[in-house]
Gaussian input, Z-matrix of N, CA and C with variables (Angstrom, degrees):
# hf/3-21g

backbone

0 1
 N
 C     1     B1
 C     2     B2     1     A1
 N     3     B3     2     A2     1     D1
 C     4     B4     3     A3     2     D2
 C     5     B5     4     A4     3     D3
 N     6     B6     5     A5     4     D4
 C     7     B7     6     A6     5     D5
 C     8     B8     7     A7     6     D6
 N     9     B9     8     A8     7     D7
 C    10    B10     9     A9     8     D8
 C    11    B11    10    A10     9     D9
 N    12    B12    11    A11    10    D10
 C    13    B13    12    A12    11    D11
 C    14    B14    13    A13    12    D12
 N    15    B15    14    A14    13    D13
 C    16    B16    15    A15    14    D14
 C    17    B17    16    A16    15    D15
 N    18    B18    17    A17    16    D16
 C    19    B19    18    A18    17    D17
 C    20    B20    19    A19    18    D18
 N    21    B21    20    A20    19    D19
 C    22    B22    21    A21    20    D20
 C    23    B23    22    A22    21    D21
 N    24    B24    23    A23    22    D22
 C    25    B25    24    A24    23    D23
 C    26    B26    25    A25    24    D24
 N    27    B27    26    A26    25    D25
 C    28    B28    27    A27    26    D26
 C    29    B29    28    A28    27    D27
 N    30    B30    29    A29    28    D28
 C    31    B31    30    A30    29    D29
 C    32    B32    31    A31    30    D30
 N    33    B33    32    A32    31    D31
 C    34    B34    33    A33    32    D32
 C    35    B35    34    A34    33    D33
 N    36    B36    35    A35    34    D34
 C    37    B37    36    A36    35    D35
 C    38    B38    37    A37    36    D36
 N    39    B39    38    A38    37    D37
 C    40    B40    39    A39    38    D38
 C    41    B41    40    A40    39    D39
 N    42    B42    41    A41    40    D40
 C    43    B43    42    A42    41    D41
 C    44    B44    43    A43    42    D42
 N    45    B45    44    A44    43    D43
 C    46    B46    45    A45    44    D44
 C    47    B47    46    A46    45    D45
 N    48    B48    47    A47    46    D46
 C    49    B49    48    A48    47    D47
 C    50    B50    49    A49    48    D48
 N    51    B51    50    A50    49    D49
 C    52    B52    51    A51    50    D50
 C    53    B53    52    A52    51    D51
 N    54    B54    53    A53    52    D52
 C    55    B55    54    A54    53    D53
 C    56    B56    55    A55    54    D54
 N    57    B57    56    A56    55    D55
 C    58    B58    57    A57    56    D56
 C    59    B59    58    A58    57    D57
 N    60    B60    59    A59    58    D58
 C    61    B61    60    A60    59    D59
 C    62    B62    61    A61    60    D60
 N    63    B63    62    A62    61    D61
 C    64    B64    63    A63    62    D62
 C    65    B65    64    A64    63    D63
 N    66    B66    65    A65    64    D64
 C    67    B67    66    A66    65    D65
 C    68    B68    67    A67    66    D66
 N    69    B69    68    A68    67    D67
 C    70    B70    69    A69    68    D68
 C    71    B71    70    A70    69    D69
 N    72    B72    71    A71    70    D70
 C    73    B73    72    A72    71    D71
 C    74    B74    73    A73    72    D72
 N    75    B75    74    A74    73    D73
 C    76    B76    75    A75    74    D74
 C    77    B77    76    A76    75    D75
 N    78    B78    77    A77    76    D76
 C    79    B79    78    A78    77    D77
 C    80    B80    79    A79    78    D78
 N    81    B81    80    A80    79    D79
 C    82    B82    81    A81    80    D80
 C    83    B83    82    A82    81    D81
 N    84    B84    83    A83    82    D82
 C    85    B85    84    A84    83    D83
 C    86    B86    85    A85    84    D84
 N    87    B87    86    A86    85    D85
 C    88    B88    87    A87    86    D86
 C    89    B89    88    A88    87    D87
 N    90    B90    89    A89    88    D88
 C    91    B91    90    A90    89    D89
 C    92    B92    91    A91    90    D90
 N    93    B93    92    A92    91    D91
 C    94    B94    93    A93    92    D92
 C    95    B95    94    A94    93    D93
 N    96    B96    95    A95    94    D94
 C    97    B97    96    A96    95    D95
 C    98    B98    97    A97    96    D96
 N    99    B99    98    A98    97    D97
 C   100   B100    99    A99    98    D98
 C   101   B101   100   A100    99    D99
 N   102   B102   101   A101   100   D100
 C   103   B103   102   A102   101   D101
 C   104   B104   103   A103   102   D102
 N   105   B105   104   A104   103   D103
 C   106   B106   105   A105   104   D104
 C   107   B107   106   A106   105   D105
 N   108   B108   107   A107   106   D106
 C   109   B109   108   A108   107   D107
 C   110   B110   109   A109   108   D108
 N   111   B111   110   A110   109   D109
 C   112   B112   111   A111   110   D110
 C   113   B113   112   A112   111   D111
 N   114   B114   113   A113   112   D112
 C   115   B115   114   A114   113   D113
 C   116   B116   115   A115   114   D114
 N   117   B117   116   A116   115   D115
 C   118   B118   117   A117   116   D116
 C   119   B119   118   A118   117   D117
 N   120   B120   119   A119   118   D118
 C   121   B121   120   A120   119   D119
 C   122   B122   121   A121   120   D120
 N   123   B123   122   A122   121   D121
 C   124   B124   123   A123   122   D122
 C   125   B125   124   A124   123   D123
 N   126   B126   125   A125   124   D124
 C   127   B127   126   A126   125   D125
 C   128   B128   127   A127   126   D126
 N   129   B129   128   A128   127   D127
 C   130   B130   129   A129   128   D128
 C   131   B131   130   A130   129   D129
 N   132   B132   131   A131   130   D130
 C   133   B133   132   A132   131   D131
 C   134   B134   133   A133   132   D132
 N   135   B135   134   A134   133   D133
 C   136   B136   135   A135   134   D134
 C   137   B137   136   A136   135   D135
 N   138   B138   137   A137   136   D136
 C   139   B139   138   A138   137   D137
 C   140   B140   139   A139   138   D138
 N   141   B141   140   A140   139   D139
 C   142   B142   141   A141   140   D140
 C   143   B143   142   A142   141   D141
 N   144   B144   143   A143   142   D142
 C   145   B145   144   A144   143   D143
 C   146   B146   145   A145   144   D144
 N   147   B147   146   A146   145   D145
 C   148   B148   147   A147   146   D146
 C   149   B149   148   A148   147   D147
 N   150   B150   149   A149   148   D148
 C   151   B151   150   A150   149   D149
 C   152   B152   151   A151   150   D150
 N   153   B153   152   A152   151   D151
 C   154   B154   153   A153   152   D152
 C   155   B155   154   A154   153   D153
 N   156   B156   155   A155   154   D154
 C   157   B157   156   A156   155   D155
 C   158   B158   157   A157   156   D156
 N   159   B159   158   A158   157   D157
 C   160   B160   159   A159   158   D158
 C   161   B161   160   A160   159   D159
 N   162   B162   161   A161   160   D160
 C   163   B163   162   A162   161   D161
 C   164   B164   163   A163   162   D162
 N   165   B165   164   A164   163   D163
 C   166   B166   165   A165   164   D164
 C   167   B167   166   A166   165   D165
 N   168   B168   167   A167   166   D166
 C   169   B169   168   A168   167   D167
 C   170   B170   169   A169   168   D168
 N   171   B171   170   A170   169   D169
 C   172   B172   171   A171   170   D170
 C   173   B173   172   A172   171   D171
 N   174   B174   173   A173   172   D172
 C   175   B175   174   A174   173   D173
 C   176   B176   175   A175   174   D174
 N   177   B177   176   A176   175   D175
 C   178   B178   177   A177   176   D176
 C   179   B179   178   A178   177   D177
 N   180   B180   179   A179   178   D178
 C   181   B181   180   A180   179   D179
 C   182   B182   181   A181   180   D180
 N   183   B183   182   A182   181   D181
 C   184   B184   183   A183   182   D182
 C   185   B185   184   A184   183   D183
 N   186   B186   185   A185   184   D184
 C   187   B187   186   A186   185   D185
 C   188   B188   187   A187   186   D186
 N   189   B189   188   A188   187   D187
 C   190   B190   189   A189   188   D188
 C   191   B191   190   A190   189   D189
 N   192   B192   191   A191   190   D190
 C   193   B193   192   A192   191   D191
 C   194   B194   193   A193   192   D192
 N   195   B195   194   A194   193   D193
 C   196   B196   195   A195   194   D194
 C   197   B197   196   A196   195   D195
 N   198   B198   197   A197   196   D196
 C   199   B199   198   A198   197   D197
 C   200   B200   199   A199   198   D198
 N   201   B201   200   A200   199   D199
 C   202   B202   201   A201   200   D200
 C   203   B203   202   A202   201   D201
 N   204   B204   203   A203   202   D202
 C   205   B205   204   A204   203   D203
 C   206   B206   205   A205   204   D204
 N   207   B207   206   A206   205   D205
 C   208   B208   207   A207   206   D206
 C   209   B209   208   A208   207   D207
 N   210   B210   209   A209   208   D208
 C   211   B211   210   A210   209   D209
 C   212   B212   211   A211   210   D210
 N   213   B213   212   A212   211   D211
 C   214   B214   213   A213   212   D212
 C   215   B215   214   A214   213   D213
 N   216   B216   215   A215   214   D214
 C   217   B217   216   A216   215   D215
 C   218   B218   217   A217   216   D216
 N   219   B219   218   A218   217   D217
 C   220   B220   219   A219   218   D218
 C   221   B221   220   A220   219   D219
 N   222   B222   221   A221   220   D220
 C   223   B223   222   A222   221   D221
 C   224   B224   223   A223   222   D222
 N   225   B225   224   A224   223   D223
 C   226   B226   225   A225   224   D224
 C   227   B227   226   A226   225   D225
 N   228   B228   227   A227   226   D226
 C   229   B229   228   A228   227   D227
 C   230   B230   229   A229   228   D228
 N   231   B231   230   A230   229   D229
 C   232   B232   231   A231   230   D230
 C   233   B233   232   A232   231   D231
 N   234   B234   233   A233   232   D232
 C   235   B235   234   A234   233   D233
 C   236   B236   235   A235   234   D234
 N   237   B237   236   A236   235   D235
 C   238   B238   237   A237   236   D236
 C   239   B239   238   A238   237   D237
 N   240   B240   239   A239   238   D238
 C   241   B241   240   A240   239   D239
 C   242   B242   241   A241   240   D240
 N   243   B243   242   A242   241   D241
 C   244   B244   243   A243   242   D242
 C   245   B245   244   A244   243   D243
 N   246   B246   245   A245   244   D244
 C   247   B247   246   A246   245   D245
 C   248   B248   247   A247   246   D246
 N   249   B249   248   A248   247   D247
 C   250   B250   249   A249   248   D248
 C   251   B251   250   A250   249   D249
 N   252   B252   251   A251   250   D250
 C   253   B253   252   A252   251   D251
 C   254   B254   253   A253   252   D252
 N   255   B255   254   A254   253   D253
 C   256   B256   255   A255   254   D254
 C   257   B257   256   A256   255   D255
 N   258   B258   257   A257   256   D256
 C   259   B259   258   A258   257   D257
 C   260   B260   259   A259   258   D258
 N   261   B261   260   A260   259   D259
 C   262   B262   261   A261   260   D260
 C   263   B263   262   A262   261   D261
 N   264   B264   263   A263   262   D262
 C   265   B265   264   A264   263   D263
 C   266   B266   265   A265   264   D264
 N   267   B267   266   A266   265   D265
 C   268   B268   267   A267   266   D266
 C   269   B269   268   A268   267   D267
 N   270   B270   269   A269   268   D268
 C   271   B271   270   A270   269   D269
 C   272   B272   271   A271   270   D270
 N   273   B273   272   A272   271   D271
 C   274   B274   273   A273   272   D272
 C   275   B275   274   A274   273   D273
 N   276   B276   275   A275   274   D274
 C   277   B277   276   A276   275   D275
 C   278   B278   277   A277   276   D276
 N   279   B279   278   A278   277   D277
 C   280   B280   279   A279   278   D278
 C   281   B281   280   A280   279   D279
 N   282   B282   281   A281   280   D280
 C   283   B283   282   A282   281   D281
 C   284   B284   283   A283   282   D282
 N   285   B285   284   A284   283   D283
 C   286   B286   285   A285   284   D284
 C   287   B287   286   A286   285   D285
 N   288   B288   287   A287   286   D286
 C   289   B289   288   A288   287   D287
 C   290   B290   289   A289   288   D288
 N   291   B291   290   A290   289   D289
 C   292   B292   291   A291   290   D290
 C   293   B293   292   A292   291   D291
 N   294   B294   293   A293   292   D292
 C   295   B295   294   A294   293   D293
 C   296   B296   295   A295   294   D294
 N   297   B297   296   A296   295   D295
 C   298   B298   297   A297   296   D296
 C   299   B299   298   A298   297   D297
 N   300   B300   299   A299   298   D298
 C   301   B301   300   A300   299   D299
 C   302   B302   301   A301   300   D300
 N   303   B303   302   A302   301   D301
 C   304   B304   303   A303   302   D302
 C   305   B305   304   A304   303   D303
 N   306   B306   305   A305   304   D304
 C   307   B307   306   A306   305   D305
 C   308   B308   307   A307   306   D306
 N   309   B309   308   A308   307   D307
 C   310   B310   309   A309   308   D308
 C   311   B311   310   A310   309   D309
 N   312   B312   311   A311   310   D310
 C   313   B313   312   A312   311   D311
 C   314   B314   313   A313   312   D312
 N   315   B315   314   A314   313   D313
 C   316   B316   315   A315   314   D314
 C   317   B317   316   A316   315   D315
 N   318   B318   317   A317   316   D316
 C   319   B319   318   A318   317   D317
 C   320   B320   319   A319   318   D318
 N   321   B321   320   A320   319   D319
 C   322   B322   321   A321   320   D320
 C   323   B323   322   A322   321   D321

   B1=1.4188
   B2=1.5655
   B3=1.2968
   B4=1.4310
   B5=1.4902
   B6=1.2928
   B7=1.4793
   B8=1.5168
   B9=1.3490
   B10=1.4690
   B11=1.5250
   B12=1.2891
   B13=1.4557
   B14=1.4545
   B15=1.3758
   B16=1.4547
   B17=1.5005
   B18=1.3048
   B19=1.4470
   B20=1.5339
   B21=1.3955
   B22=1.4212
   B23=1.5587
   B24=1.2596
   B25=1.4030
   B26=1.5362
   B27=1.3277
   B28=1.4555
   B29=1.5248
   B30=1.2863
   B31=1.4454
   B32=1.5607
   B33=1.3067
   B34=1.4591
   B35=1.5207
   B36=1.3137
   B37=1.4886
   B38=1.4970
   B39=1.2986
   B40=1.4678
   B41=1.5139
   B42=1.3258
   B43=1.5267
   B44=1.5370
   B45=1.3315
   B46=1.3745
   B47=1.4600
   B48=1.3398
   B49=1.3997
   B50=1.5061
   B51=1.3066
   B52=1.4563
   B53=1.5168
   B54=1.3495
   B55=1.5497
   B56=1.4890
   B57=1.2849
   B58=1.4488
   B59=1.5308
   B60=1.3047
   B61=1.4488
   B62=1.5137
   B63=1.3593
   B64=1.4833
   B65=1.4968
   B66=1.3512
   B67=1.4282
   B68=1.5557
   B69=1.3136
   B70=1.4259
   B71=1.5073
   B72=1.3142
   B73=1.4737
   B74=1.4967
   B75=1.2879
   B76=1.4985
   B77=1.5208
   B78=1.3055
   B79=1.4872
   B80=1.5760
   B81=1.2511
   B82=1.4612
   B83=1.5588
   B84=1.2885
   B85=1.5324
   B86=1.5449
   B87=1.3104
   B88=1.4837
   B89=1.5025
   B90=1.3122
   B91=1.4821
   B92=1.5109
   B93=1.2827
   B94=1.5373
   B95=1.4954
   B96=1.3342
   B97=1.4132
   B98=1.5156
   B99=1.3701
   B100=1.4430
   B101=1.4970
   B102=1.4144
   B103=1.4566
   B104=1.5251
   B105=1.3362
   B106=1.5222
   B107=1.4637
   B108=1.3352
   B109=1.4761
   B110=1.5249
   B111=1.3426
   B112=1.4346
   B113=1.5617
   B114=1.3516
   B115=1.4439
   B116=1.5301
   B117=1.3446
   B118=1.4917
   B119=1.5304
   B120=1.2825
   B121=1.4518
   B122=1.4936
   B123=1.3175
   B124=1.5077
   B125=1.5039
   B126=1.3670
   B127=1.4747
   B128=1.5298
   B129=1.3696
   B130=1.4503
   B131=1.5486
   B132=1.3140
   B133=1.4802
   B134=1.4684
   B135=1.3539
   B136=1.4654
   B137=1.4930
   B138=1.3621
   B139=1.3921
   B140=1.4949
   B141=1.3161
   B142=1.4846
   B143=1.5389
   B144=1.3093
   B145=1.4640
   B146=1.5716
   B147=1.3202
   B148=1.4114
   B149=1.5508
   B150=1.3124
   B151=1.4962
   B152=1.4648
   B153=1.3221
   B154=1.4374
   B155=1.5266
   B156=1.3208
   B157=1.4312
   B158=1.5140
   B159=1.3619
   B160=1.4491
   B161=1.4948
   B162=1.2650
   B163=1.4619
   B164=1.5505
   B165=1.2507
   B166=1.5089
   B167=1.5342
   B168=1.3304
   B169=1.4926
   B170=1.4734
   B171=1.3165
   B172=1.3955
   B173=1.5318
   B174=1.3183
   B175=1.4627
   B176=1.5670
   B177=1.3814
   B178=1.4096
   B179=1.5758
   B180=1.3169
   B181=1.4112
   B182=1.5388
   B183=1.3349
   B184=1.4465
   B185=1.4801
   B186=1.3784
   B187=1.4325
   B188=1.5107
   B189=1.2918
   B190=1.5281
   B191=1.5386
   B192=1.2046
   B193=1.4599
   B194=1.5367
   B195=1.3371
   B196=1.4720
   B197=1.4864
   B198=1.2721
   B199=1.4861
   B200=1.5503
   B201=1.2874
   B202=1.5024
   B203=1.5242
   B204=1.3674
   B205=1.4783
   B206=1.5273
   B207=1.3132
   B208=1.4352
   B209=1.5077
   B210=1.3211
   B211=1.4363
   B212=1.5107
   B213=1.3306
   B214=1.4977
   B215=1.4632
   B216=1.3658
   B217=1.3924
   B218=1.5710
   B219=1.2743
   B220=1.4687
   B221=1.5289
   B222=1.2837
   B223=1.4747
   B224=1.5124
   B225=1.3250
   B226=1.5006
   B227=1.5474
   B228=1.3486
   B229=1.4735
   B230=1.4865
   B231=1.3072
   B232=1.4283
   B233=1.4954
   B234=1.3656
   B235=1.4627
   B236=1.5170
   B237=1.3140
   B238=1.4823
   B239=1.4803
   B240=1.2878
   B241=1.4670
   B242=1.5102
   B243=1.3499
   B244=1.4817
   B245=1.5042
   B246=1.3394
   B247=1.4305
   B248=1.5459
   B249=1.2895
   B250=1.4896
   B251=1.5379
   B252=1.3248
   B253=1.4181
   B254=1.4840
   B255=1.3147
   B256=1.4160
   B257=1.5222
   B258=1.2689
   B259=1.4682
   B260=1.5139
   B261=1.2800
   B262=1.4939
   B263=1.5346
   B264=1.3333
   B265=1.4664
   B266=1.5408
   B267=1.3622
   B268=1.5199
   B269=1.5155
   B270=1.3486
   B271=1.4994
   B272=1.5575
   B273=1.3201
   B274=1.4660
   B275=1.5107
   B276=1.3006
   B277=1.4669
   B278=1.5451
   B279=1.3935
   B280=1.4451
   B281=1.5083
   B282=1.3689
   B283=1.4628
   B284=1.5494
   B285=1.3069
   B286=1.4607
   B287=1.5136
   B288=1.3088
   B289=1.4562
   B290=1.5726
   B291=1.2870
   B292=1.4467
   B293=1.5471
   B294=1.3373
   B295=1.4824
   B296=1.4829
   B297=1.3607
   B298=1.5039
   B299=1.5360
   B300=1.2410
   B301=1.4829
   B302=1.5063
   B303=1.3180
   B304=1.4225
   B305=1.5364
   B306=1.2873
   B307=1.4992
   B308=1.5275
   B309=1.3439
   B310=1.3985
   B311=1.5652
   B312=1.3224
   B313=1.4647
   B314=1.5371
   B315=1.3261
   B316=1.4234
   B317=1.5870
   B318=1.3007
   B319=1.4707
   B320=1.4813
   B321=1.3231
   B322=1.3890
   B323=1.4053
   A1=109.02
   A2=115.91
   A3=119.43
   A4=113.33
   A5=120.04
   A6=125.58
   A7=105.18
   A8=115.92
   A9=120.63
   A10=109.26
   A11=113.37
   A12=118.43
   A13=112.02
   A14=115.42
   A15=119.56
   A16=106.77
   A17=115.99
   A18=124.42
   A19=104.37
   A20=114.66
   A21=120.81
   A22=110.17
   A23=118.78
   A24=118.53
   A25=112.87
   A26=118.22
   A27=119.72
   A28=111.17
   A29=116.39
   A30=119.49
   A31=110.69
   A32=118.03
   A33=122.52
   A34=107.85
   A35=116.24
   A36=118.72
   A37=111.34
   A38=119.16
   A39=123.11
   A40=109.55
   A41=114.07
   A42=119.28
   A43=110.44
   A44=117.18
   A45=119.27
   A46=117.00
   A47=117.02
   A48=121.85
   A49=112.16
   A50=119.67
   A51=122.88
   A52=108.85
   A53=113.23
   A54=116.34
   A55=111.80
   A56=118.87
   A57=124.25
   A58=108.34
   A59=118.96
   A60=121.83
   A61=110.73
   A62=117.25
   A63=120.91
   A64=112.43
   A65=115.58
   A66=123.39
   A67=109.32
   A68=118.06
   A69=123.50
   A70=113.03
   A71=117.59
   A72=121.55
   A73=109.94
   A74=118.89
   A75=121.47
   A76=108.04
   A77=117.84
   A78=120.99
   A79=107.58
   A80=117.24
   A81=121.60
   A82=110.53
   A83=114.82
   A84=119.00
   A85=108.71
   A86=116.84
   A87=121.22
   A88=109.66
   A89=116.81
   A90=122.39
   A91=108.97
   A92=119.77
   A93=124.37
   A94=108.43
   A95=120.68
   A96=125.60
   A97=112.29
   A98=116.34
   A99=122.13
   A100=112.66
   A101=113.71
   A102=116.60
   A103=114.71
   A104=114.08
   A105=117.99
   A106=111.40
   A107=116.99
   A108=123.40
   A109=109.03
   A110=118.09
   A111=121.50
   A112=108.00
   A113=119.36
   A114=123.92
   A115=109.48
   A116=114.75
   A117=119.05
   A118=112.86
   A119=116.29
   A120=122.01
   A121=111.81
   A122=115.47
   A123=121.21
   A124=110.06
   A125=119.46
   A126=118.32
   A127=111.02
   A128=120.92
   A129=120.00
   A130=108.26
   A131=111.35
   A132=118.30
   A133=111.90
   A134=117.67
   A135=118.15
   A136=108.78
   A137=113.91
   A138=125.65
   A139=111.14
   A140=115.51
   A141=122.55
   A142=107.94
   A143=118.90
   A144=123.24
   A145=109.76
   A146=116.95
   A147=117.05
   A148=112.65
   A149=115.41
   A150=118.13
   A151=111.59
   A152=117.16
   A153=120.37
   A154=112.37
   A155=116.66
   A156=124.11
   A157=116.68
   A158=114.07
   A159=120.11
   A160=110.77
   A161=119.96
   A162=121.39
   A163=112.50
   A164=114.03
   A165=120.95
   A166=108.52
   A167=117.76
   A168=117.96
   A169=111.78
   A170=119.01
   A171=120.56
   A172=113.47
   A173=115.23
   A174=123.97
   A175=107.13
   A176=114.68
   A177=118.73
   A178=111.68
   A179=115.14
   A180=120.72
   A181=110.80
   A182=118.72
   A183=119.89
   A184=112.21
   A185=118.30
   A186=118.34
   A187=111.95
   A188=117.26
   A189=121.31
   A190=108.54
   A191=119.91
   A192=125.24
   A193=109.94
   A194=115.54
   A195=119.81
   A196=111.01
   A197=121.02
   A198=122.69
   A199=110.20
   A200=115.46
   A201=118.65
   A202=111.54
   A203=115.12
   A204=119.43
   A205=108.04
   A206=120.40
   A207=123.70
   A208=108.74
   A209=119.02
   A210=122.13
   A211=111.94
   A212=115.82
   A213=118.64
   A214=109.92
   A215=120.04
   A216=122.27
   A217=111.26
   A218=115.89
   A219=119.96
   A220=109.90
   A221=118.83
   A222=125.19
   A223=108.76
   A224=114.10
   A225=117.78
   A226=111.35
   A227=114.47
   A228=117.96
   A229=112.20
   A230=115.34
   A231=118.79
   A232=113.51
   A233=117.36
   A234=119.79
   A235=112.55
   A236=116.10
   A237=118.57
   A238=112.38
   A239=117.30
   A240=121.10
   A241=110.97
   A242=115.98
   A243=118.96
   A244=111.62
   A245=119.62
   A246=122.86
   A247=106.66
   A248=117.74
   A249=122.59
   A250=107.17
   A251=118.15
   A252=121.03
   A253=111.28
   A254=119.62
   A255=124.20
   A256=108.67
   A257=117.83
   A258=124.49
   A259=108.66
   A260=117.72
   A261=121.73
   A262=108.80
   A263=116.94
   A264=119.48
   A265=111.14
   A266=112.09
   A267=118.04
   A268=106.37
   A269=119.83
   A270=121.90
   A271=109.51
   A272=116.58
   A273=118.90
   A274=111.89
   A275=115.01
   A276=119.28
   A277=114.57
   A278=113.74
   A279=117.63
   A280=111.07
   A281=117.89
   A282=119.89
   A283=111.04
   A284=118.55
   A285=120.43
   A286=111.25
   A287=115.77
   A288=115.93
   A289=112.37
   A290=117.21
   A291=122.09
   A292=110.94
   A293=116.79
   A294=120.22
   A295=109.25
   A296=114.51
   A297=115.61
   A298=111.38
   A299=119.29
   A300=121.68
   A301=111.03
   A302=119.35
   A303=120.97
   A304=115.18
   A305=114.43
   A306=121.27
   A307=110.02
   A308=117.73
   A309=119.05
   A310=113.91
   A311=116.16
   A312=120.49
   A313=111.94
   A314=117.45
   A315=123.05
   A316=107.94
   A317=115.57
   A318=119.05
   A319=107.84
   A320=115.03
   A321=110.20
   A322=124.28
   D1=141.73
   D2=178.92
   D3=-75.78
   D4=134.71
   D5=179.86
   D6=-77.61
   D7=132.57
   D8=175.43
   D9=-84.92
   D10=147.43
   D11=171.27
   D12=-80.06
   D13=135.19
   D14=-176.81
   D15=-122.71
   D16=144.87
   D17=174.32
   D18=-102.44
   D19=120.82
   D20=177.95
   D21=-124.52
   D22=153.06
   D23=175.56
   D24=-64.16
   D25=-31.93
   D26=176.40
   D27=-68.02
   D28=-42.22
   D29=177.52
   D30=-62.21
   D31=-41.23
   D32=-179.78
   D33=-65.07
   D34=-40.83
   D35=179.82
   D36=-65.45
   D37=-42.32
   D38=179.58
   D39=-63.08
   D40=-44.73
   D41=179.97
   D42=-61.87
   D43=-45.13
   D44=177.32
   D45=-62.15
   D46=-39.26
   D47=177.01
   D48=-69.59
   D49=-32.33
   D50=-179.58
   D51=-70.60
   D52=-42.41
   D53=178.80
   D54=-66.98
   D55=-39.59
   D56=179.42
   D57=-65.79
   D58=-45.27
   D59=-179.66
   D60=-61.37
   D61=-45.48
   D62=177.25
   D63=-58.98
   D64=-43.95
   D65=-178.90
   D66=-61.89
   D67=-48.21
   D68=-179.91
   D69=-66.30
   D70=-34.01
   D71=173.20
   D72=-64.92
   D73=-44.73
   D74=-178.22
   D75=-63.96
   D76=-42.21
   D77=-177.61
   D78=-67.08
   D79=-36.13
   D80=178.74
   D81=-67.00
   D82=-43.62
   D83=178.26
   D84=-64.58
   D85=-40.30
   D86=177.87
   D87=-57.44
   D88=-50.77
   D89=-177.88
   D90=-62.86
   D91=-43.40
   D92=-177.93
   D93=-63.44
   D94=-51.55
   D95=-179.40
   D96=-61.00
   D97=-43.31
   D98=176.20
   D99=-58.45
   D100=-48.94
   D101=178.55
   D102=-62.31
   D103=-38.87
   D104=176.24
   D105=-60.84
   D106=-45.51
   D107=176.99
   D108=-53.60
   D109=-47.79
   D110=-174.73
   D111=-63.80
   D112=-37.86
   D113=-179.83
   D114=-67.31
   D115=-44.31
   D116=179.03
   D117=-62.27
   D118=-35.59
   D119=-175.43
   D120=-61.25
   D121=-31.91
   D122=-177.34
   D123=-64.24
   D124=-35.29
   D125=-170.28
   D126=-120.65
   D127=-6.30
   D128=-175.81
   D129=-112.12
   D130=121.49
   D131=179.42
   D132=-127.56
   D133=166.35
   D134=174.85
   D135=114.14
   D136=-179.88
   D137=-175.52
   D138=-64.57
   D139=-46.16
   D140=179.72
   D141=-59.72
   D142=-48.29
   D143=-179.71
   D144=-61.03
   D145=-42.22
   D146=-179.54
   D147=-66.20
   D148=-42.73
   D149=175.67
   D150=-60.97
   D151=-42.07
   D152=-178.01
   D153=-65.33
   D154=-45.43
   D155=176.60
   D156=-60.88
   D157=-37.42
   D158=175.13
   D159=-70.55
   D160=-39.78
   D161=175.67
   D162=-67.06
   D163=-36.05
   D164=-179.22
   D165=-69.68
   D166=-38.26
   D167=175.61
   D168=-62.44
   D169=-41.05
   D170=178.16
   D171=-64.60
   D172=-37.48
   D173=-177.71
   D174=-68.20
   D175=-41.66
   D176=-179.23
   D177=-67.60
   D178=-37.61
   D179=177.22
   D180=-63.12
   D181=-42.87
   D182=175.35
   D183=-63.18
   D184=-42.46
   D185=176.67
   D186=-62.11
   D187=-39.32
   D188=177.52
   D189=-60.96
   D190=-41.60
   D191=179.27
   D192=-63.15
   D193=-43.65
   D194=177.89
   D195=-66.81
   D196=-40.20
   D197=179.70
   D198=-68.98
   D199=-37.66
   D200=174.55
   D201=-59.94
   D202=-43.12
   D203=-179.64
   D204=-69.51
   D205=-36.34
   D206=178.59
   D207=-63.25
   D208=-44.38
   D209=179.21
   D210=-61.68
   D211=-40.17
   D212=176.26
   D213=-64.62
   D214=-41.12
   D215=-178.88
   D216=-63.42
   D217=-40.04
   D218=177.01
   D219=-60.04
   D220=-42.09
   D221=178.47
   D222=-62.87
   D223=-47.41
   D224=-178.49
   D225=-64.10
   D226=-41.49
   D227=177.45
   D228=-57.98
   D229=-46.36
   D230=179.22
   D231=-59.01
   D232=-43.09
   D233=174.24
   D234=-64.54
   D235=-38.63
   D236=178.84
   D237=-65.41
   D238=-39.55
   D239=176.59
   D240=-59.66
   D241=-47.23
   D242=177.60
   D243=-60.77
   D244=-36.96
   D245=-178.10
   D246=-69.29
   D247=-40.38
   D248=-178.57
   D249=-63.31
   D250=-45.41
   D251=-177.96
   D252=-65.57
   D253=-37.74
   D254=178.87
   D255=-66.35
   D256=-44.07
   D257=178.72
   D258=-59.25
   D259=-48.21
   D260=-178.39
   D261=-62.49
   D262=-45.13
   D263=178.51
   D264=-56.67
   D265=-47.82
   D266=-176.89
   D267=-63.33
   D268=-39.27
   D269=-178.60
   D270=-62.99
   D271=-39.62
   D272=178.82
   D273=-65.43
   D274=-45.36
   D275=175.55
   D276=-58.26
   D277=-47.36
   D278=178.95
   D279=-65.09
   D280=-43.48
   D281=178.65
   D282=-62.02
   D283=-37.29
   D284=178.10
   D285=-65.64
   D286=-34.77
   D287=-179.51
   D288=-73.19
   D289=-20.45
   D290=-179.17
   D291=-77.23
   D292=-22.72
   D293=-178.19
   D294=-53.11
   D295=-51.47
   D296=-176.62
   D297=-67.50
   D298=-33.73
   D299=-179.14
   D300=-74.06
   D301=-37.08
   D302=179.25
   D303=-81.88
   D304=-22.45
   D305=-178.89
   D306=-134.03
   D307=70.26
   D308=-173.24
   D309=-67.09
   D310=-19.30
   D311=-179.45
   D312=-85.66
   D313=-8.65
   D314=-175.07
   D315=-103.20
   D316=126.01
   D317=178.98
   D318=-78.90
   D319=153.08
   D320=-178.22
   D321=-177.07

């Protein structure tokens, strides 16, 4: 039998925590690499340094774009979870109202 996918508050919490942790780790890496670059820039000069710093700027820019996308995804996920919960609540209310219509002889 095929397992059905279920939305639970615990699963949503775990997913939110995992996304936030990944986002925070990427931000921390960005800050660390940027600080190291600034420290290197003080003492490292020449063509190799210039090439390295240019490549690093591009890498940092890509990481910034990724973290921005991650942040948007976290926001979207939070909104999606709220929509799922509202939909589930509405389905429970709708289903409860059907009991009387489907079983008019049953009190309830």
